[in-house]
N, C-alpha and C positions, 0 to 999 in steps of 0.2 A: 331216566337220568337221575343220579343220586343227588341228595341235598348238598353234599360237599362240592360236587362238580358245578351245581347251579350257583353256589356262593362264589366259587372261583371265577366263574364266567361273569357274574355281576360285578365283582371287584375289577376285573379287566376292563369291562365296559365303562365303569365309573372313571378309572384312571385315564382311559382313552378320551373320554369326554372332557376331562379336566385339561389334558394336554392340548386337545383341539381348541378349547376356549382360550388357553394361553397363547397359542400360535396365532389365533385370529385377532387377539387384542393388539398384536404388534409391539408389545412392551415386554422386555426381558429383564432389564436391570437399570440402575441409575447411571447416568453419564454426566460428567462435569466438563463443560466447554470453556476453554481459555485460549489466549494467544500464547504459543510456546515461547515467543521472544518479543520483547518490547524495547525499542530504542527511544530513550527519553532525553530531551534537551535540557541541559542544566539550567535551573532557575525557572522552569515553566511548570504548568499544572498538567498532569497526565492522568488519563482514565485507565484503570486496570480492570478489565472486564472478566466476570465469572458468572456463568449461567449453568443451570442443570436441568436435566429431564428425568422424570420419575414415573413409575407406574401408578403412583398414588398422589393424591392431592395433599398439599402440605398441611400438617396438623401442628399448630403452634405449641401444643402441649408436649409434643414428642420431637419436634424438629430441632436440629442442632447444627451449628456451623462455626468455623473459626478461620480467621485470616492470620497467617504467621509469616515471619520473615527470618531468613538465615543468610549470613554473609556468603557461605559456601556449603556444599553438601556435608562437609565434616563438622560444621558448626551447629550449636544448639538452636532450635527454633524458638522464636520469641513471638508470642501472641500479641497482636495489636488491635484486633477487632473480633467480637463474638456476638452471638445471638442470645438474648435473654427473654424468657417467656413473657414477662410483663412489660419490658422496655423495648423489645425488638432488637435491632442492630445497635450495638454499643461500642464506641471506640475506647480502647484501653490506652491511656496515656503512657508513653514510653520515652526513654531518653533518646531513642533513635528518631522517632517521628514527632513527638510532642503532640500538637493539635493539628497537624498538617494532613491527617487522613479523614476523609468524609465519605459516608455511605451515600451513593447516588443510585442504587438499584431499586428494584420493585419486587417485594416478596410475593405479591400476587401473580407475578409473571416469572417467578423462579430466577430473578435477576439479583445477584449478590455483588454487583460491581461497586468499586470505590474510586475515589480520586486522591491523588497525592500531589499536594501543592508545593511550590518552591522546591523543586527536585534538587537534591544535592548529590555530589559525587559519592558520598558515603551511603546513599540509598541503593547503590548497585548491589545486586545479589539475587536471591531466589525467594519468590513469593508463592505461598501455598494457600490454596482455597479448599478447605475440607467441608464436606456436606454430608449430613446424615438425615434421612427422611423416612422413619419407620412408617409402615411395616417393611420397607426395603431393608434387606439385611446387610447389604454391602454399603460401606462408606465411600462416597465419591471423593476424588482427590485430583485437583488441577494444579499443575506446576508451571510457573511463569519465570523465565530467565529475564531479569530486568537489567538493561545496560544504560548507563548515563554517558552522554557525549557532550562535548563543549560546543560543537557545531554540527549541524546536519549535513550529510554529504550532498553535493549537487546532483540533480537528476542525471541519470546516465544517458549518454548518446545524444539527447535532444539538444542540449546547449552546444555541444561540439558540432553536431550536424548543422545547426543554424549558422554557426560561425563559419564553417567550411563552405556552406552553400552561399553565404553572403560574399565571402572572399572570391569564390569561383565566379559568381555572378558579376561581381565588380570587375574582375580581370577580363571576362568575356566582353563586357560592355566597353571597356577601354580598348580591347583589341579590335572590336567591330568599328568603333569610332575612328581609330587610327587607320584602318583599312579604307574607310569612307573618305577620310581626309586625303590620304595618299592617292586614291583613285581620282578625286576631284582635282588635285594638283596636276596629275598626269594629263587629265583631259584638258585642263586649262592651258598647260604647256604645249600640248599638241595643237590646240586651236591657235596659239600664238605663232607656232612654227608655220602652220598653214597660211596664216595671214601674212607673214614675212615672205613666204615663197610667192604668194600672189602679187605682193607689192614689187618684188624683184622682176617677175615676169612682165608686169605692166610697164615697169621702167624700161626693160629691154625693147618692148614693142614701140614705145614712144620714141626711143632712140633710133630704131630702124626706120620709123616713119619720117623722122626729121632728116635722116641720111638720104632717103629716097627723094624727098622734096628738093634737097640740095643738088642732086645730080641732074634733076630736070631743069 
């Protein structure tokens, strides 16, 4: 076998080994995990979760992340929180949020979650969580559609089912009670009629006995 063929074979074996190691590692790229949609009650404090998975452990000298807000897809994104090498997660004071945003995640667990306090109707929009963790080449991106409501909708079906069940149960109870009362009244009336018939028969017998004694 020629030296060139041997070199080609060695390269193929090396590439195969690398691909095998990558497949066994179970890690292919970065993934950012967020809730696609959040319904927040006006005036409350809401947690906006963002976590990520990566093939590599986070290196603070290379790691980067940003939280941004945009009113709609056509609007410019405004950064309100970022990661700084020496300070960690730092909130950027903006006219939109002021000091209402707080970092509540854990960098050691790849958790970049925040809380937004005193939620306002103007906070409704799109929240973006950008993550970069070299040597991962791809930048992770999570998108959250944030809706603000003035009141939370009631639980579906359960309340209605309880109300219907209580109404039906009450109606059945009244119906059964009415049937029992009617049955008792009928029985009592029947007993009265039987007593009256017995008294009439006894009266006839006494009259017949008196008449027989008179004829004697």
